BADORO-782722 format. One line per field, with one value per residue (C-alpha): residue number from 1; x, y, z; residue in three letters. Coordinates in steps of 0.2 Angstrom, whole numbers, plus 2048, in hexadecimal, padded with zeros to 3 digits. Last residue first. Layout:
REM BADORO-782722
n: (NUM;...) .
x: (X;...) .
y: (Y;...) .
z: (Z;...) .
res: (ALA;...) .
This chain:
REM BADORO-782722
n: (523;522;521;520;519;518;517;516;515;514;513;512;511;510;509;508;507;506;505;504;503;502;501;500;499;498;497;496;495;494;493;492;491;490;489;488;487;486;485;484;483;482;481;480;479;478;477;476;475;474;473;472;471;470;469;468;467;466;465;464;463;462;461;460;459;458;457;456;455;454;453;452;451;450;449;448;447;446;445;444;443;442;441;440;439;438;437;436;435;434;433;432;431;430;429;428;427;426;425;424;423;422;421;420;419;418;417;416;415;414;413;412;411;410;409;408;407;406;405;404;403;402;401;400;399;398;397;396;395;394;393;392;391;390;389;388;387;386;385;384;383;382;381;380;379;378;377;376;375;374;373;372;371;370;369;368;367;366;365;364;363;362;361;360;359;358;357;356;355;354;353;352;351;350;349;348;347;346;345;344;343;342;341;340;339;338;337;336;335;334;333;332;331;330;329;328;327;326;325;324;323;322;321;320;319;318;317;316;315;314;313;312;311;310;309;308;307;306;305;304;303;302;301;300;299;298;297;296;295;294;293;292;291;290;289;288;287;286;285;284;283;282;281;280;279;278;277;276;275;274;273;272;271;270;269;268;267;266;265;264;263;262;261;260;259;258;257;256;255;254;253;252;251;250;249;248;247;246;245;244;243;242;241;240;239;238;237;236;235;234;233;232;231;230;229;228;227;226;225;224;223;222;221;220;219;218;217;216;215;214;213;212;211;210;209;208;207;206;205;204;203;202;201;200;199;198;197;196;195;194;193;192;191;190;189;188;187;186;185;184;183;182;181;180;179;178;177;176;175;174;173;172;171;170;169;168;167;166;165;164;163;162;161;160;159;158;157;156;155;154;153;152;151;150;149;148;147;146;145;144;143;142;141;140;139;138;137;136;135;134;133;132;131;130;129;128;127;126;125;124;123;122;121;120;119;118;117;116;115;114;113;112;111;110;109;108;107;106;105;104;103;102;101;100;99;98;97;96;95;94;93;92;91;90;89;88;87;86;85;84;83;82;81;80;79;78;77;76;75;74;73;72;71;70;69;68;67;66;65;64;63;62;61;60;59;58;57;56;55;54;53;52;51;50;49;48;47;46;45;44;43;42;41;40;39;38;37;36;35;34;33;32;31;30;29;28;27;26;25;24;23;22;21;20;19;18;17;16;15;14;13;12;11;10;9;8;7;6;5;4;3;2;1) .
x: (673;668;66D;661;652;656;64C;63D;63D;63D;64C;64D;65F;665;678;683;684;690;69D;6A2;6B2;6B9;6BD;6AA;6A7;696;68A;682;672;663;65A;648;645;644;637;63B;62E;621;624;61C;60A;608;600;60A;612;624;62E;631;641;64D;650;660;665;678;67D;68B;69C;6A3;6B0;6A2;69B;68F;67D;677;665;66D;671;66F;675;665;65D;668;660;669;664;65F;66C;66D;67D;686;682;68C;69A;69C;698;69F;6B0;6B7;6BB;6AA;6A1;6AB;6A5;694;695;69F;68F;68B;684;685;687;679;67F;66F;66F;681;67D;66E;677;686;679;674;686;688;683;68C;695;692;69D;697;69D;6A3;6A9;6B1;6A5;6AA;6A4;6AF;6BB;6C4;6C8;6D0;6D0;6DE;6DB;6E6;6DE;6CD;6D5;6DF;6CE;6C6;6D4;6D4;6C1;6C0;6BA;6BA;6B3;6B7;6CA;6D2;6D1;6C3;6BC;6AB;6A9;6A9;6A4;69A;69E;6AA;6AC;6B3;6BB;6BC;6C9;6D2;6C7;6CC;6DE;6E7;6DF;6E1;6CF;6CB;6C9;6D4;6E2;6E5;6E4;6E1;6D2;6CD;6C9;6B8;6B4;6BD;6AE;6A0;691;67F;67C;685;697;69B;6AC;6B8;6BE;6CE;6CC;6D5;6D4;6E7;6E9;6DF;6EA;6FA;6F3;6F0;701;708;6FE;704;6F9;6F7;701;6F7;6FA;70C;716;723;718;720;724;718;711;6FF;6FF;6ED;6E3;6DE;6CC;6D1;6D0;6D6;6E3;6DD;6E8;6DB;6CE;6D7;6D3;6E4;6EE;6E5;6E8;6FB;6FD;6F2;6FE;70D;706;701;711;714;715;702;705;713;709;6FB;6F0;6ED;6FB;6F3;6E2;6D9;6E5;6DF;6CD;6D0;6D9;6CB;6BF;6CA;6CC;6B9;6B5;6BB;6AE;6AF;6C0;6C4;6C0;6CD;6DA;6D7;6D5;6E7;6EB;6F7;707;710;70C;712;723;724;72E;730;735;72F;736;735;740;735;725;729;71D;719;720;719;723;720;72F;73B;74B;747;740;74D;745;746;759;75A;754;763;76F;768;76B;77C;781;77A;784;793;791;78E;79E;7A9;7A2;7A5;7B7;7BB;7B1;7B8;7B9;7AC;7A2;798;787;78A;78D;77C;773;77B;776;764;764;76B;75E;750;756;758;746;740;74B;744;732;737;741;732;726;732;737;749;750;75F;757;75B;74C;73E;72D;722;714;715;70A;704;702;708;6FC;6F1;6E2;6D7;6D8;6CE;6C0;6C1;6BF;6B1;6A7;6A6;6AF;6A6;6AB;6A3;6B3;6AD;6B4;6C5;6C6;6BE;6CB;6D9;6D1;6CE;6E0;6E6;6F4;6F1;6FA;6F2;6E0;6E1;6E6;6DD;6DE;6F1;6F3;6EB;6F6;6ED;6F5;706;702;702;715;723;723;714;710;715;71F;717;710;70B;702;6F9;6F4;6EC;6E2;6DD;6D7;6CD;6C4;6C0;6B9;6AF;6A8;6A2;69A;691;68C;684;687;67A;687;689;68A;69B;69B;6A1;6AE;6B3;6B6;6C1;6CC;6CE;6D4;6E1;6E7;6EA;6F4;6FE;701;708;714;71B;71B;728;72A;718;713;70E;702;6F2;6F7;6F4;6E1;6D4;6D5;6C4;6C8;6BE;6C8;6D8;6D0;6CA;6DC;6E2;6D7;6C7;6BB;6AF;6A1;6A2;6A1;691;689;68C;687;676;66D;675;67F) .
y: (C4D;C3E;C38;C40;C3D;C2B;C22;C2E;C2C;C19;C10;C0F;C15;C07;C0A;BFB;BF6;C06;BFE;C06;C10;C0C;C17;C1B;C08;C05;BF8;BED;BF2;BE9;BDB;BD9;BC9;BD2;BDE;BF0;BFB;C02;C14;C21;C27;C39;C44;C53;C51;C4B;C53;C48;C3F;C45;C38;C2F;C2C;C2E;C25;C2D;C27;C32;C40;C4D;C59;C67;C67;C79;C7D;C86;C95;C93;C85;C7B;C8B;C8B;C7B;C6A;C5F;C4D;C40;C38;C42;C3C;C2A;C2C;C36;C27;C29;C20;C20;C2B;C3A;C39;C38;C47;C51;C4C;C52;C62;C67;C65;C6F;C68;C75;C76;C88;C90;C85;C8B;C9D;C9D;C94;CA0;CAE;CA8;CAB;C9D;C9D;C8D;C84;C81;C77;C7C;C6E;C69;C7A;C78;C83;C91;C97;CA2;CA1;C91;C81;C72;C60;C53;C4C;C58;C66;C62;C62;C72;C7B;C74;C7B;C8C;C8E;C88;C9A;CA6;CB6;CB3;CB0;C9F;C8F;C83;C74;C73;C86;C84;C95;C9A;C97;C8C;C89;C78;C70;C5D;C56;C4D;C4B;C39;C3D;C3B;C2A;C21;C23;C2D;C24;C32;C2F;C26;C37;C45;C4A;C59;C56;C5C;C63;C74;C7E;C73;C76;C74;C84;C8F;C96;CA7;CA9;C9A;C8F;C85;C72;C6E;C5C;C5B;C4A;C51;C61;C56;C4B;C5A;C60;C4F;C4F;C60;C70;C7A;C8A;C9A;CA1;CA1;C98;C9F;CAC;CBD;CC5;CCE;CBE;CC0;CC2;CC9;CC4;CD2;CD7;CE9;CEC;CFD;CF8;CE8;CD9;CCF;CD3;CC7;CCE;CD7;CC8;CBD;CCA;CCC;CB9;CB9;CC6;CBC;CAD;CB7;CBF;CD1;CE0;CE4;CE5;CF2;D02;D05;D13;D1B;D14;D03;D04;CFB;CEC;CEB;CEB;CDD;CD3;CD5;CCF;CC0;CBC;CBD;CC0;CD2;CD7;CE9;CED;CFF;D04;CF8;D00;D11;D09;D03;CF1;CED;CE7;CDA;CCB;CD4;CD6;CE9;CF6;D08;D0E;D15;D24;D37;D38;D45;D3E;D2C;D20;D10;CFF;CED;CDD;CCC;CC1;CBE;CC1;CC1;CD0;CD1;CD5;CC3;CC3;CD2;CC8;CBC;CCB;CD2;CC2;CC0;CD2;CCF;CBF;CC7;CD5;CC9;CBF;CCE;CD4;CC3;CC3;CD4;CD2;CC1;CC1;CCD;CD1;CC1;CC9;CD9;CD0;CC7;CD7;CDF;CD1;CD2;CE4;CE1;CD4;CDF;CED;CE1;CDB;CED;CEF;CDF;CE5;CF5;CEB;CDF;CED;CF6;CE6;CE6;CE8;CDC;CCE;CD7;CD7;CD6;CD2;CE1;CEC;CFF;D0A;D1C;D1D;D2F;D3E;D36;D41;D3B;D29;D2F;D36;D26;D1B;D26;D24;D11;D04;CFF;CED;CEB;CE7;CE4;CF5;CF0;CE1;CEB;CF9;CEC;CE4;CF5;CFB;CFD;D09;D1A;D21;D17;D16;D27;D2F;D40;D40;D3C;D4A;D57;D52;D4A;D39;D40;D4A;D39;D3A;D2D;D2C;D21;D1C;D0A;D0C;CFD;D07;D15;D09;D01;D12;D18;D08;D0A;D1C;D17;D09;D14;D22;D15;D0D;D1E;D22;D12;D13;D25;D2F;D30;D34;D22;D1E;D28;D34;D44;D3A;D30;D40;D4A;D3A;D37;D49;D48;D37;D3E;D4D;D40;D37;D46;D49;D37;D38;D47;D59;D5E;D70;D6D;D5E;D68;D6E;D5D;D61;D54;D4F;D4E;D3D;D34;D3E;D36;D25;D2B;D30;D1F;D17;D0E;D04;D02;CF9;CE9;CF1;CFB;CEB;CE1;CEF;CF2;CEC;CF9;CF3) .
z: (DDF;DE7;DF8;E04;DFA;DF5;E02;E00;DED;DEE;DE6;DD3;DD0;DDC;DDE;DE2;DD0;DCD;DD7;DE8;DE8;DF9;E09;E0B;E0D;E07;E0E;E00;DF9;E02;DF9;DFF;E09;E19;E12;E11;E19;E0D;E08;E13;E0E;E0A;E17;E12;E02;E00;DF2;DE3;DE1;DD3;DC7;DC2;DD4;DD9;DE9;DF2;DF9;E07;E02;E03;DF7;DFD;DF8;DF7;DFD;E0C;E01;DEE;DE5;DE2;DDC;DCD;DC7;DC4;DB5;DBA;DB7;DA6;DA1;DB0;DAB;D9B;DA3;DAF;DC1;DD0;DC9;DD7;DCC;DC4;DD5;DDB;DCC;DD0;DE2;DDC;DD2;DC0;DB2;DA0;D92;D86;D80;D86;D96;D9A;D97;DA3;DB0;DAF;DB0;DC1;DC9;DD6;DE8;DED;DE0;DCD;DC1;DAF;DA4;D93;D8C;D7B;D71;D7E;D8F;D9A;DA8;DA3;DAC;DA3;DA8;DA9;DBA;DC3;DB9;DC2;DD3;DD0;DCB;DDB;DE5;DDC;DDE;DF1;DF7;DE9;DF0;E02;DFE;DF9;E02;E06;DFE;E07;E04;DF1;DEA;DDB;DC9;DBF;DAD;DA8;D99;D96;D89;D97;DA6;DAA;DA4;DB5;DB8;DC9;DCD;DDD;DEE;DF7;DEB;DDA;DD1;DDD;DE7;DF1;E04;E07;E19;E16;E1B;E22;E18;E1D;E26;E1A;E1C;E14;E1C;E1C;E2A;E25;E26;E16;E19;E1D;E13;E04;E04;E05;DF7;DEC;DEF;DEA;DDA;DD6;DD8;DC8;DC8;DC5;DD6;DD3;DE1;DED;DF4;DF6;E07;E12;E1A;E21;E33;E33;E24;E19;E1C;E1E;E0B;E08;DFB;DF2;DF4;DFE;DF0;DE5;DD3;DD2;DD7;DCA;DBD;DC0;DBE;DAF;DA7;DAC;DA3;D94;D90;D96;D8A;D8C;D9F;D9E;DA3;DAF;DB3;DA2;D97;D98;DA2;D93;D97;DA9;DA3;D96;DA3;DB0;DA3;DA0;DB2;DB7;DC9;DC9;DBC;DB7;DBE;DBC;DCD;DD4;DCA;DD2;DE3;DE3;DE2;DF1;DEB;DF6;DEC;DDC;DE4;DE5;DDD;DE4;DD3;DC2;DBA;DBA;DCA;DD2;DCB;DD1;DC8;DD1;DCF;DCE;DCC;DC3;DC6;DB8;DC2;DD5;DDE;DED;DFE;E04;E02;E0D;E1C;E1A;E18;E28;E32;E2B;E30;E42;E43;E3C;E49;E57;E52;E52;E62;E6A;E64;E6B;E7B;E80;E92;E99;E89;E89;E8E;E85;E75;E76;E79;E6A;E5F;E65;E61;E50;E4C;E52;E47;E38;E3A;E38;E29;E21;E23;E19;E0C;E0A;E06;DFA;DF1;DEC;DDA;DD6;DCC;DBC;DB0;DBD;DB3;DB0;DB8;DB8;DC2;DC2;DB0;DAB;DAA;DB7;DBD;DAF;DB6;DC5;DBA;DAF;DBE;DC5;DB5;DB8;DAE;D9E;D97;D86;D7D;D6B;D65;D6B;D5F;D51;D52;D51;D41;D39;D3C;D2A;D2C;D23;D13;D06;D0B;D13;D03;D05;D18;D17;D0A;D15;D24;D32;D32;D33;D42;D4C;D4C;D4B;D38;D38;D4A;D4C;D5C;D64;D73;D68;D5C;D6A;D72;D61;D60;D72;D70;D61;D6B;D79;D6F;D65;D75;D7C;D6B;D6B;D7D;D7B;D8A;D99;DA6;DAB;D98;D97;D89;D92;D9D;D8E;D84;D90;D94;D81;D7E;D8C;D85;D74;D7C;D85;D75;D6D;D7B;D79;D66;D67;D6A;D6A;D68;D56;D5B;D5A;D49;D42;D41;D44;D56;D5D;D65;D58;D4B;D51;D4E;D3D;D38;D3F;D33;D36;D29;D38;D2F;D39;D4A;D46;D3E;D4E;D5A;D52;D62;D6D;D7B) .
res: (VAL;VAL;ALA;ALA;ALA;ALA;ALA;ALA;ALA;PRO;LYS;THR;ASP;ASP;TYR;SER;GLU;LEU;PRO;PRO;ILE;GLU;ASP;VAL;ASN;VAL;ALA;ALA;PRO;LYS;LYS;ASP;ASP;LYS;LYS;VAL;ALA;ALA;PRO;LYS;LYS;ALA;GLY;LYS;LYS;ALA;ALA;ALA;PRO;LYS;ALA;ASP;GLY;PHE;ALA;VAL;SER;ALA;ASN;THR;ALA;PRO;GLN;TYR;ALA;ASP;GLY;MET;PHE;GLU;GLU;SER;ASP;LEU;ALA;GLU;LEU;LYS;GLY;LEU;ARG;ASP;PHE;THR;LEU;GLN;GLY;LYS;LEU;LEU;GLY;ASN;LEU;ARG;VAL;LEU;ASN;ILE;ILE;GLU;ILE;SER;LYS;ALA;ARG;ALA;ASP;THR;PHE;ARG;LYS;ALA;VAL;PRO;ASN;ASN;GLY;ALA;LEU;LEU;PHE;SER;THR;ASN;LYS;SER;PHE;ARG;THR;THR;VAL;LYS;GLY;GLY;PHE;SER;GLU;ILE;MET;SER;LYS;SER;ASN;GLU;VAL;GLY;ILE;SER;ASN;GLU;ASP;GLY;GLY;GLY;VAL;GLU;LEU;PHE;ILE;GLY;THR;MET;VAL;PHE;THR;LYS;GLY;LYS;LEU;ILE;ASN;GLU;ASP;ASP;VAL;ALA;GLY;GLY;LEU;GLY;PRO;ALA;LEU;ILE;SER;TYR;SER;GLY;PRO;VAL;VAL;ASN;ALA;THR;SER;GLY;ALA;SER;LYS;LYS;LYS;GLY;GLY;LYS;ALA;ALA;LYS;SER;ALA;LEU;GLU;SER;LYS;SER;ALA;VAL;LYS;ALA;SER;LYS;ALA;LYS;SER;PRO;GLY;SER;ALA;ALA;GLY;ALA;LYS;ARG;LYS;ARG;ASN;GLY;ALA;TRP;HIS;ASP;SER;ASN;ILE;VAL;HIS;ARG;VAL;PHE;THR;MET;GLN;ASP;GLU;GLU;ASP;MET;ALA;ALA;LEU;GLY;THR;LEU;LEU;VAL;GLU;GLU;MET;SER;LEU;LEU;ASP;ARG;LEU;CYS;SER;GLU;GLU;ASP;SER;PRO;ASP;THR;LEU;GLY;ASN;GLN;VAL;LYS;LYS;PRO;VAL;ARG;TRP;CYS;GLU;LEU;HIS;HIS;TRP;ARG;GLY;TYR;SER;GLY;ALA;MET;LYS;ASP;PHE;SER;GLY;VAL;ARG;VAL;GLU;GLY;LEU;GLY;ILE;VAL;THR;THR;ASP;ASN;GLN;LYS;ALA;VAL;ALA;SER;SER;ALA;SER;LYS;LYS;ALA;ARG;SER;SER;SER;ARG;SER;ALA;THR;SER;THR;ALA;VAL;ILE;ALA;THR;SER;ALA;GLU;ALA;ALA;ALA;SER;ASP;ALA;ILE;ALA;ALA;LYS;GLY;SER;ASN;LYS;LYS;CYS;VAL;THR;CYS;LYS;ALA;ARG;GLY;SER;ARG;ALA;THR;GLU;VAL;LYS;TYR;GLY;PRO;VAL;GLU;GLU;GLU;ALA;ALA;GLU;GLU;TYR;PHE;ASP;TRP;SER;PRO;VAL;ASN;THR;ASN;LYS;SER;TYR;LYS;THR;PHE;LEU;GLU;ASP;ILE;ASP;ILE;ASP;SER;GLU;ALA;ALA;GLU;ALA;LYS;ALA;SER;GLU;SER;LEU;TYR;SER;SER;TYR;THR;GLY;ASP;LYS;VAL;LYS;SER;GLN;GLN;TYR;LEU;ASP;ARG;LEU;VAL;GLU;PHE;SER;ALA;ASN;THR;THR;ARG;PHE;LYS;ASP;PRO;ASP;GLY;GLY;LYS;ASP;PRO;HIS;GLU;ALA;LEU;VAL;LYS;LYS;ARG;TRP;ASN;LYS;LYS;ILE;LEU;LYS;PHE;GLU;GLU;ASP;THR;ASN;ALA;CYS;ALA;ASP;PHE;VAL;ALA;GLY;ASP;THR;ILE;ASP;LEU;ASP;GLY;LEU;CYS;SER;THR;LEU;THR;LYS;ASN;THR;MET;ALA;ILE;TRP;SER;LYS;ASN;ASN;PRO;ALA;ILE) .
């Protein structure tokens, strides 16, 4: 990004006339052959594609010009989608009178242009090249309005099951055909019919569910609808994601694909938009990804991915222990070995508001927690645990961010940003201490700051459900030839034995114990 971006954005003073000019459309005559606004927008889109391919930074283009072209296109697209184009035609902004009286005749879109100008996400040149091949957006996302449409994938699988059911019914009929052929045949047909009907129930896309369809060029409309859970994210869409690990960045990328590869997303409410985003960024849902688990259900999941786990659900996960093996294990971490806590359960304090007013940003993976795909192991379960105690989890820092919760192999930039904003960095061990009442927020702030190196590879200290002693000072590394600490005398007071199933009182921790004795316990 150029250093003068802020001044460049502030001095826009844009009009729709100048937005059209940014796409090399300065004469209203170019729209003479267009019968309506739809055809005019297709022409605008054609000019935009030509310009972004030529101005893309990957090809040595000027980043400022590239951003201006994109921002102007997105403004023109917004007005097209909202049917706010003056007199229903873009040519009205290119008449001589409109140019002469731009301040009076044009729409004030300065704020809108500024918003889009601030989007610094730049998909690859390949993404724009593939997008240029689409005259009409290839995919439409929306919420089902009737509850009658059927999922193409589920319907296909249902048909296979129906054939098997029918064959079974015929075999059953043949066995009993000797004395009660007529009645048996009737019962078999009813049984087969019932089985098929039952299967078909799973194919229906329920009213209000998010669904995705593709454009049928022969019919000129969208069809072949899928449950969101059954839709495989196409390569073209994948290529447009600049940071699949960041939900907000992904949402901006997907919204920028409106009227290019996708349509309908901008019209959805925020909750449904984020449901779609979370599906798209999960690489298990990507077309061409062969790592998809064998035997995965083809039907839709009953719960939305954004749903916060209830207290009973968290208790169930804690009881099961989450022993599922995960990819990316490190030598000192047993995947799924940590059972997530819930208020009043697993040794946690019985307070659903202990984290109220605290906002967390997360980075890295949490192998000991388990769950999720290989790029986000343990993240969703850890997020649910925080939210069950009243905390909030966001994807980016703000003035309200309280903590950066770091897992194994975190993003280094997150540490840099957190320190720059004086945001406290904690690990799952310290969070566990807070939730079990072993740490207060006051004492947490006095513990030695954590470095990013402590979270990399085998240096990472995994959380456990056992009680942990927290030292206020990091022990010094043992030097070769250094004398060992003196043996504890009989009359010295030893700390009381700790029952891992109970929450030990704060007094049971000795923050002044010798460095060597504390080395394995300090976090």
